[in-house]
C-alpha positions in Angstrom: 0.0 0.1 0.0 1.1 3.5 -0.7 1.4 6.2 2.0 -1.7 7.9 0.6 -3.7 4.6 0.7 -2.6 4.0 4.3 -3.7 7.5 5.4 -7.0 7.1 3.5 -7.8 3.9 5.4 -6.9 5.5 8.7 -9.0 8.5 7.9 -11.9 6.2 7.1 -11.8 4.0 10.2 -11.3 6.9 12.4 -14.4 8.6 10.9 -16.4 5.4 11.4 -15.3 5.3 15.0 -16.2 9.0 15.5 -19.7 8.3 14.1 -20.2 5.2 16.3 -19.0 6.9 19.6 -21.1 10.0 19.2 -24.2 8.4 20.9 -22.1 6.9 23.5 -20.7 10.3 24.7 -17.2 8.6 25.2 -13.7 9.2 23.5 -15.3 11.0 20.5 -13.0 14.1 20.9 -10.0 11.8 21.2 -10.8 10.2 17.8 -11.5 13.6 16.1 -8.0 14.6 17.3 -6.6 11.5 15.7 -8.4 12.4 12.5 -7.0 15.8 12.5 -3.5 14.4 13.3 -3.7 11.9 10.4 -4.8 14.7 8.0 -1.9 16.9 9.0 0.7 14.0 8.9 -0.6 13.0 5.5 0.5 16.3 4.0 -0.7 17.1 0.4 -1.7 20.5 1.6 -1.5 22.0 -1.8 -4.5 19.8 -3.1 -6.2 19.9 0.2 -6.4 23.6 0.5 -7.4 23.8 -3.3 -10.4 21.7 -2.3 -11.3 24.0 0.5 -10.7 27.2 -1.7 -13.2 25.8 -4.3 -15.9 25.0 -1.8 -18.1 28.0 -1.0 -19.8 26.0 1.9 -16.6 25.0 3.6 -15.7 28.7 3.9 -19.1 29.5 5.1 -18.9 27.0 7.9 -15.2 28.0 8.8 -16.2 31.7 8.9 -18.6 31.0 11.8 -15.8 29.7 13.9 -13.5 32.6 12.7 -16.2 35.1 13.9 -16.0 33.6 17.3 -12.2 34.0 17.2 -12.7 37.6 16.3 -15.1 38.1 19.1 -12.1 37.4 21.5 -10.7 40.9 20.6 -13.5 42.7 22.7 -14.3 40.0 25.3 -13.5 40.6 28.9 -13.6 37.0 30.2 -10.8 35.6 28.3 -10.9 32.1 30.0 -14.5 31.6 29.2 -13.9 32.7 25.6 -10.9 30.3 25.2 -13.1 27.5 26.6 -15.9 28.4 24.0 -13.4 28.3 21.2 -12.1 24.8 22.3 -15.6 23.4 22.5 -16.3 24.7 19.0 -13.1 23.3 17.4 -15.2 20.7 15.6 -16.8 23.5 13.6 -13.4 24.5 12.2 -11.7 21.1 11.7 -14.4 19.1 9.9 -14.9 21.5 6.9 -11.2 21.4 6.2 -10.9 17.5 6.8 -14.0 16.3 5.0 -14.1 18.6 2.1 -10.5 17.6 1.1 -11.0 14.0 2.0 -14.6 13.1 1.4 -16.1 10.0 3.1 -18.6 7.2 2.2 -21.8 8.7 3.6 -23.6 5.3 3.9 -21.0 3.5 5.9 -20.5 6.5 8.2 -24.3 6.8 8.8 -24.6 3.0 9.5 -21.8 3.3 12.0 -23.8 6.1 13.7 -27.0 4.1 13.8 -25.1 1.1 15.3 -23.8 3.5 17.9 -27.3 4.7 18.8 -28.4 1.0 19.2 -25.6 0.2 21.5 -26.0 3.4 23.5 -29.8 2.6 23.9 -29.1 -1.0 25.1 -26.5 0.3 27.7 -29.0 2.7 29.0 -31.8 0.1 29.1 -29.5 -2.4 30.9 -28.5 0.2 33.6 -32.0 1.3 34.1 -33.1 -2.4 34.4 -30.4 -3.2 36.9 -31.2 -0.1 38.8 -34.9 -1.0 39.0 -34.5 -4.6 40.1 -31.4 -4.4 42.3 -31.6 -0.8 43.8 -35.4 -0.5 43.4 -35.1 2.8 41.7 -37.1 3.9 38.6 -34.6 5.5 36.2 -36.5 4.7 33.0 -37.1 8.4 32.3 -35.4 11.6 31.3 -32.1 12.4 32.9 -32.3 9.3 35.2 -32.3 7.2 32.0 -29.9 9.1 29.8 -26.8 8.5 31.7 -24.4 8.6 28.6 -25.4 11.9 27.0 -27.9 14.7 28.0 -31.4 13.5 27.0 -31.9 16.5 24.7 -28.8 15.8 22.6 -29.4 12.0 22.5 -33.0 12.5 21.4 -31.8 14.7 18.6 -29.3 12.0 17.6 -32.0 9.4 17.5 -34.4 11.6 15.5 -31.5 11.9 12.8 -31.0 8.1 13.1 -34.8 7.5 12.3 -34.7 10.1 9.5 -31.7 8.2 8.0 -33.4 4.8 8.2 -36.6 6.2 6.7 -34.8 8.1 3.9 -31.7 6.2 2.9 -31.4 3.7 0.1 -29.0 1.4 2.1 -28.6 -2.3 2.0 -31.1 -2.5 4.9 -33.8 -1.9 2.2 -33.4 -5.6 1.3 -34.5 -6.6 4.8 -36.9 -3.9 5.6 -38.3 -5.5 8.7 -35.0 -4.8 10.4 -35.5 -1.0 9.6 -39.0 -1.1 11.0 -37.8 -2.9 14.2 -34.9 -0.3 14.7 -37.3 2.6 14.1 -39.8 1.3 16.5 -37.0 0.5 19.0 -35.6 4.1 18.6 -39.2 5.6 19.1 -39.4 3.6 22.4 -36.1 5.1 23.5 -37.2 8.5 22.6 -40.4 8.2 24.8 -38.1 7.1 27.7 -35.9 10.1 27.0 -38.9 12.5 27.2 -37.5 15.4 25.4 -40.6 17.5 24.6 -39.2 19.2 21.6 -37.8 15.9 20.1 -41.0 14.0 20.6 -42.6 16.7 18.6 -39.8 16.5 16.0 -40.4 12.8 15.9 -44.1 13.3 15.0 -43.3 15.7 12.3 -40.8 13.3 10.7 -43.6 10.5 10.5 -46.2 13.0 9.3 -43.8 14.4 6.7 -42.8 11.0 5.4 -46.4 9.7 5.3 -47.7 12.8 3.4 -44.7 12.4 0.9 -45.6 8.7 0.5 -49.3 9.6 -0.1 -48.6 12.2 -2.7 -45.8 10.5 -4.6 -47.4 6.9 -4.6 -51.0 8.0 -4.6 -51.7 5.4 -1.9 -54.0 7.5 0.1 -55.7 4.6 2.2 -52.4 3.4 3.4 -51.2 7.0 4.1 -54.3 7.9 6.0 -54.2 4.7 8.1 -50.7 5.5 8.9 -51.7 9.1 10.1 -54.5 7.6 12.2 -51.9 5.2 13.7 -49.7 8.0 14.6 -52.5 9.9 16.1 -53.6 7.0 18.2 -50.0 6.4 19.4 -49.7 10.0 20.5 -52.9 9.7 22.5 -51.9 6.5 24.0 -48.5 7.8 25.1 -50.0 10.9 26.7 -52.6 8.7 28.5 -50.4 5.9 29.7 -47.0 7.5 30.2 -47.7 10.1 33.0 -44.0 11.4 33.0 -44.5 12.8 29.4 -48.0 14.0 29.9 -46.9 15.8 33.2 -44.0 17.4 31.3 -46.3 18.6 28.5 -48.9 20.0 30.8 -46.2 22.0 32.7 -44.8 23.3 29.3 -48.4 24.3 28.2 -49.0 26.0 31.6 -45.8 28.0 31.3 -46.7 29.1 27.8 -50.1 30.2 28.7 -49.3 31.8 32.1 -49.8 35.5 32.4 -47.5 36.2 35.2 -44.1 34.5 35.2 -42.5 33.6 38.5 -38.9 34.7 38.4 -37.8 31.9 40.7 -39.3 29.3 38.3 -37.1 26.3 37.8 -39.4 24.2 35.4 -37.6 23.8 32.1 -40.1 25.7 29.7 -40.9 28.5 32.3 -37.3 29.2 33.0 -36.5 29.3 29.2 -39.2 31.9 28.7 -37.7 34.0 31.4 -34.1 33.6 30.0 -35.2 34.5 26.5 -36.8 37.8 27.9 -33.6 38.4 29.7 -31.6 37.8 26.6 -33.7 40.3 24.7 -32.6 43.0 27.0 -28.9 42.1 26.8 -29.1 42.1 23.1 -30.7 45.6 23.0 -27.5 47.0 24.7 -25.1 45.5 22.1 -26.9 44.7 18.9 -24.4 45.0 16.2 -21.2 42.9 17.5 -22.4 41.5 20.7 -20.8 41.3 24.0 -17.8 39.1 22.9 -17.2 35.4 22.8 -16.4 34.9 26.4 -18.9 37.4 28.2 -22.2 35.8 27.4 -22.7 33.8 30.7 -21.4 36.8 32.8 -24.0 39.1 31.1 -26.7 36.5 31.7 -25.7 36.0 35.3 -25.9 39.8 35.9 -29.4 39.9 34.3 -30.6 37.0 36.4 -29.5 38.7 39.5 -31.2 42.0 38.5 -34.5 40.1 37.7 -34.4 37.9 40.7 -34.3 34.7 38.5 -33.1 32.3 41.2 -33.9 29.2 39.2 -31.7 30.3 36.3 -29.0 31.7 38.7 -28.6 28.6 40.9 -28.2 26.4 37.8 -25.8 28.9 36.0 -28.1 28.4 32.9 -26.9 29.6 29.4 -29.3 31.2 26.9 -31.0 27.8 26.1 -31.4 28.9 22.5 -28.6 28.9 20.1 -29.9 31.8 18.1 -30.0 33.9 21.2 -26.7 32.6 22.4 -24.9 33.7 19.3 -26.9 37.1 19.1 -25.7 37.9 22.5 -22.1 36.9 21.9 -21.6 38.2 18.3 -24.5 40.5 17.8 -26.5 40.9 14.5 -23.4 39.9 12.5 -23.1 36.6 14.2 -26.8 35.9 14.2 -27.0 36.5 10.4 -24.0 34.3 9.9 -25.5 31.5 11.8 -28.7 31.7 9.8 -26.8 31.7 6.6 -24.9 28.6 7.9 -28.3 26.8 8.3 -30.4 28.3 5.4 -28.0 28.3 2.5 -27.1 24.5 2.9 -30.9 23.9 3.5 -31.8 25.5 0.1 -28.9 23.6 -1.6 -30.0 20.4 -0.1 -33.5 20.9 -1.5 -32.2 21.9 -4.9 -29.9 18.9 -5.1 -32.5 16.5 -3.6 -30.1 15.6 -0.8 -33.1 14.5 1.4 -31.0 13.1 4.3 -29.0 16.4 4.6 -32.3 18.4 4.4 -33.8 16.3 7.2 -30.6 16.7 9.3 -30.6 20.4 8.9 -34.4 20.7 9.8 -33.9 18.7 13.0 -30.9 20.9 13.9 -32.7 24.1 13.2 -35.6 23.0 15.5 -33.2 21.7 18.2 -31.4 25.0 18.3 -34.7 26.6 19.6 -34.7 25.2 23.2 -31.0 24.5 23.6 -27.7 26.4 23.1 -26.4 23.3 21.2 -23.1 24.7 20.2 -22.0 25.4 23.8 -21.4 21.7 24.5 -19.1 19.3 22.7 -22.2 16.8 22.3 -23.7 19.4 20.1 -20.5 20.8 18.2 -19.0 17.3 17.4 -22.3 16.1 16.2 -23.3 19.1 14.1 -19.7 19.8 12.9 -19.2 16.1 11.8 -22.6 15.5 10.2 -23.0 18.8 8.6 -19.7 18.3 6.6 -20.3 14.6 6.0 -23.7 14.9 4.6 -22.7 17.8 2.3 -19.3 16.9 1.2 -19.6 13.1 1.5 -19.9 10.7 -1.5 -21.4 7.3 -2.2 -19.1 4.3 -2.3 -19.2 4.2 -6.1 -18.1 7.9 -6.4 -15.1 7.4 -4.1 -13.8 4.4 -6.3 
């Protein structure tokens, strides 16, 4: 084997391991670092940077990280800013690595799905052991999701379900396995109890069924599926009190006229944080407060408003759009929107349906969480955003 072939194989296997370990929440950052090291040791920088130069989207993605780097020039909390840059390194590395060395999309996504299966089985095993040995019920939400935060893992599973529904993989020859896996992931999503991602799951199924009805003109099968989904939703709300309780609390918070500043319930505290974020943004609209000063500004606002629930838990903006707007102002907010909407339009035009679904799931998950403030968010988004856009099929790579 030539030197290039050796590095290509290392690149491929490390990427497969990265995809696999993402749902496990273990060692992913290490394997990303090894991918970068292999990319650097391989050399061939002239051709690599030529690939990057020719790609409009790679520069769009890289510029988002560079803007955070620029935000260090006027930040006061340098330590927090450096930590933020460290967390977001995947947003910088993957556009360089994967545009210059594309991967087999199908194999990487299959590895990710297997990782989701293994992660789910580990959590089920731990919860079962806890129930029968310790007599503790840890089958829901944070008690169940011991590997990755339930919001992030729920997002991963929704992407995995979309991949299974959309992709033309080898699993199409054994469709019953796909159906079993989708049903299994749906069950895990119910246990994870992420309100937003349960809604996303419903939207995925409704969208797929409507598309199936329109394209294949099989209206009876499609309507039967829609009725089945509706009955499933009603059943879950009736027989799973943990989920119905969380949804009732969310509805109560959304419809409440007077907000309690000491509120700690997830939806209620988010609404309070977003109001506080609006005031911070109004003071520095154009360029924001700087990469490292977001949490300090939020903490000041929490104290001023008596938001003890948010203060005690040191909560961030819990919305990626607000988080970026506070840090980098209107410039950063618009760049984030461009990073999402331009690839979204491109994926629609090129009929890259899996990438389209991925971006829509990301856009929705950015609403209740500052996803890019944790490595579980940046590594997942950075890897799959570049993989699904720049990746190729096995035939194209030959």
